[in-house]
C-alpha positions as CSV (number, residue, x, y, z in Angstrom):
1,M,-0.1,-0.4,0.0
2,N,1.4,3.2,-1.0
3,L,1.8,6.3,1.3
4,L,-1.5,8.3,-0.4
5,A,-3.4,5.0,0.0
6,T,-2.7,4.8,3.8
7,S,-2.7,8.3,4.7
8,L,-6.7,8.2,3.3
9,L,-7.2,5.0,5.2
10,S,-6.1,6.7,7.9
11,A,-8.3,9.6,7.9
12,V,-11.4,7.3,7.0
13,L,-10.9,5.3,10.3
14,T,-10.5,8.5,12.3
15,L,-13.8,10.1,10.7
16,S,-15.5,6.4,11.4
17,A,-14.6,7.0,14.9
18,V,-15.5,10.6,15.5
19,S,-18.7,9.9,13.7
20,S,-19.7,6.9,16.1
21,F,-18.7,9.1,19.2
22,A,-20.9,12.1,18.2
23,A,-24.2,9.4,17.7
24,G,-23.5,8.5,20.9
25,E,-22.1,4.9,20.2
26,A,-20.5,2.9,23.2
27,V,-16.9,3.3,23.6
28,P,-15.3,-0.2,23.8
29,A,-14.6,-1.7,27.1
30,A,-10.8,-1.3,26.8
31,A,-11.0,2.1,26.0
32,A,-13.3,3.4,29.1
33,A,-11.5,4.6,32.0
34,A,-11.7,2.0,34.8
35,P,-14.2,3.0,37.7
36,V,-12.7,4.4,41.0
37,Q,-12.8,1.9,43.5
38,V,-13.6,3.7,47.3
39,A,-12.5,1.2,50.0
40,K,-14.8,0.5,52.8
41,P,-13.4,1.3,55.9
42,D,-11.8,-1.9,58.5
43,L,-14.1,-1.9,61.6
44,V,-11.8,-4.7,62.7
45,K,-8.2,-2.9,61.7
46,G,-10.0,0.2,63.1
47,A,-10.5,-0.9,66.5
48,A,-7.2,-2.6,66.8
49,S,-5.6,0.8,65.9
50,F,-7.8,2.8,68.1
51,T,-7.1,0.3,71.2
52,A,-3.3,0.5,70.1
53,M,-2.8,4.0,69.6
54,C,-5.9,6.1,70.6
55,A,-7.2,4.1,74.3
56,S,-5.3,5.4,76.7
57,C,-6.1,8.9,76.0
58,H,-9.4,8.9,74.4
59,G,-11.0,5.8,76.5
60,V,-12.6,2.3,75.4
61,G,-14.6,2.5,72.8
62,G,-13.7,6.1,72.8
63,N,-15.5,7.3,75.7
64,S,-12.9,9.6,77.6
65,G,-12.6,9.3,81.1
66,I,-10.4,12.6,81.0
67,A,-11.6,15.7,80.9
68,A,-9.0,17.5,78.8
69,N,-9.3,14.7,76.3
70,P,-12.2,14.3,74.2
71,K,-15.1,11.6,73.9
72,L,-14.5,10.2,70.0
73,S,-17.5,7.4,70.0
74,Q,-20.4,8.4,68.1
75,Q,-18.4,11.2,66.3
76,H,-19.3,12.0,62.6
77,P,-16.5,9.5,61.3
78,E,-16.1,12.8,58.4
79,Y,-15.5,14.9,60.6
80,L,-13.1,12.7,62.7
81,V,-10.7,11.9,59.3
82,K,-10.7,15.6,58.4
83,Q,-9.1,16.3,61.7
84,L,-6.6,13.7,62.0
85,Q,-5.6,14.8,58.5
86,E,-5.2,18.3,60.1
87,F,-3.2,17.0,62.4
88,K,-1.1,15.7,60.3
89,S,-0.6,18.7,58.0
90,G,-0.4,20.9,60.5
91,K,-3.6,22.8,59.9
92,R,-4.7,22.0,63.0
93,Q,-2.0,22.3,65.8
94,N,-1.4,19.8,68.2
95,A,2.1,18.6,69.0
96,I,0.8,15.5,70.9
97,M,-1.7,14.2,67.9
98,K,0.9,15.5,65.2
99,G,2.8,12.6,66.5
100,F,0.1,10.2,65.9
101,A,-1.8,11.6,62.8
102,S,1.5,11.6,61.5
103,G,2.1,7.8,61.3
104,L,-1.5,7.2,59.7
105,S,-2.4,6.4,56.2
106,D,-5.6,7.7,55.0
107,D,-7.0,4.3,55.3
108,D,-5.6,4.0,59.1
109,M,-7.6,7.5,59.6
110,K,-10.4,6.0,58.1
111,N,-10.9,2.7,60.2
112,I,-10.2,4.5,63.2
113,S,-13.3,7.1,62.6
114,Y,-15.4,4.6,61.5
115,W,-14.6,2.2,64.5
116,A,-15.1,5.2,66.8
117,A,-18.4,6.6,65.0
118,S,-19.7,3.0,65.6
119,Q,-19.2,3.1,69.5
120,K,-21.9,4.2,71.6
121,A,-21.2,7.1,74.0
122,T,-21.8,7.8,77.6
123,P,-23.9,11.0,78.5
124,G,-22.4,13.9,80.4
125,F,-23.7,16.1,83.0
126,A,-23.8,19.8,83.5
127,K,-21.7,20.8,86.9
128,E,-22.5,24.5,87.2
129,K,-26.3,25.4,88.1
130,D,-25.8,28.6,88.6
131,L,-24.7,29.1,84.5
132,V,-27.6,26.9,83.4
133,T,-29.5,28.9,82.2
134,L,-27.0,31.3,80.3
135,G,-25.7,28.2,78.6
136,E,-28.9,27.2,77.5
137,R,-29.4,30.6,76.4
138,I,-26.6,30.7,74.0
139,Y,-26.7,27.2,73.0
140,R,-30.5,27.6,71.9
141,G,-31.4,30.6,71.1
142,G,-27.3,32.9,70.6
143,L,-27.0,36.5,71.9
144,S,-28.8,38.5,69.2
145,D,-27.7,41.6,70.6
146,R,-24.1,41.1,70.1
147,Q,-24.8,39.0,66.8
148,I,-24.1,36.0,68.5
149,P,-26.1,32.9,66.8
150,A,-27.3,29.9,68.3
151,C,-25.1,26.8,68.8
152,A,-28.3,24.4,67.9
153,G,-28.5,26.1,64.6
154,C,-25.4,24.1,63.2
155,H,-25.1,21.4,66.0
156,S,-28.6,20.8,66.6
157,P,-31.2,21.0,69.3
158,S,-29.7,17.9,71.1
159,G,-26.0,18.2,69.9
160,A,-26.0,15.4,67.5
161,G,-24.1,18.0,65.1
162,M,-25.2,17.2,61.1
163,P,-22.6,14.6,59.8
164,A,-19.7,15.5,57.6
165,Q,-20.1,19.2,58.8
166,Y,-20.8,19.7,61.8
167,P,-19.8,17.9,64.9
168,R,-21.3,15.7,67.6
169,L,-20.8,18.0,70.9
170,S,-23.6,16.3,73.2
171,G,-21.9,14.8,75.9
172,Q,-18.6,16.4,75.4
173,H,-16.4,17.3,78.3
174,A,-17.2,20.8,79.5
175,E,-13.5,21.6,80.0
176,Y,-12.8,20.1,76.4
177,T,-15.1,22.5,74.9
178,A,-14.4,25.2,76.9
179,A,-10.5,24.8,75.9
180,Q,-11.7,24.7,72.2
181,L,-13.7,27.7,72.2
182,T,-10.9,29.9,73.7
183,S,-8.8,28.7,71.2
184,F,-10.9,29.2,68.8
185,R,-11.6,32.5,70.4
186,D,-7.7,33.5,70.7
187,D,-6.9,32.5,67.2
188,V,-4.7,29.6,68.3
189,R,-6.6,27.0,66.9
190,K,-7.4,28.2,62.7
191,N,-8.9,25.4,61.1
192,S,-12.3,26.8,61.4
193,L,-13.0,30.1,59.8
194,Q,-16.8,30.0,61.0
195,M,-15.7,28.9,64.9
196,N,-13.0,31.9,65.1
197,Q,-15.5,34.3,63.9
198,V,-18.3,33.1,66.6
199,A,-16.0,32.3,69.5
200,A,-14.3,35.6,69.1
201,K,-17.5,37.1,70.2
202,L,-17.9,35.3,73.6
203,N,-16.3,36.1,77.0
204,D,-14.8,33.3,79.6
205,R,-18.0,33.2,81.2
206,E,-20.2,32.7,78.4
207,I,-17.9,29.7,77.2
208,R,-17.9,28.1,80.1
209,A,-21.8,28.5,80.5
210,V,-22.3,26.7,76.7
211,S,-19.6,24.4,77.6
212,D,-21.4,23.5,80.5
213,Y,-24.7,23.2,79.2
214,I,-23.2,21.1,75.9
215,A,-21.8,18.4,78.3
216,G,-25.1,17.7,79.9
217,L,-27.2,17.8,76.2
218,R,-28.9,14.4,75.9
C-alpha cells in the first residue's frame, strides 16, 4: 500500500471513530476509564488501631474519662478523618496529636474514625447550675444583641451535629469544649474560620456556661 492510500485509510478510520462518538455509540470497554474503587472502612483494623494508639487518652470505646481529652464515640467519622488529616498537615496544631497522626495512612484514619463512630457514647452532665440558664440561652437562641448565633443552628438542638459538616457535641467534656472555644476565640486553633468568628464574641463566663450546658445535652 503506497503512502497516499495509507493516509486516506487513516483519515477514513478517524472520521468513522469521530462519527460513532458523536452518535453516542458505546466506547469499547478497553478504552473506557476504569471506575474508581472506594475502599470500605475496615472496622476490625480500626478497633485494633484505636486500642493500640488512642484508647490510653480517649478511653475504651472512645469514651474518654479524662476531661481534657475529647470523647470520640459516636462522632461523625468524616469529621474525625478531617481532624486527623489536619493534625498531620499541621493545619490544626497539637504536638501530641501530630505525632500520632503523622504515622497514619488515609485508610488508617478512615478505619479508626468509622470504628469510633460506631461506638455508643456515654452521657455527660452539667455541673454548674448557676450558669445553666445562660448556657441554654446561648446554645438554643444565641445572643442577638451581639450577633452571636445559636449553637443549635449548626450542631442541632440535641447536640447530635450534622454528618460531614458539624461535629457532635452532646455529652462532650465541658473542660474540653471550653478549651476549644477559647482556642478558637484567641486564634490559636485555626482550622474553622466560622468557629473563630463565633467564639471571638464570647467572654470567659459565656464559654464556660455554654460548654457546661453542652456536657449535659442528650
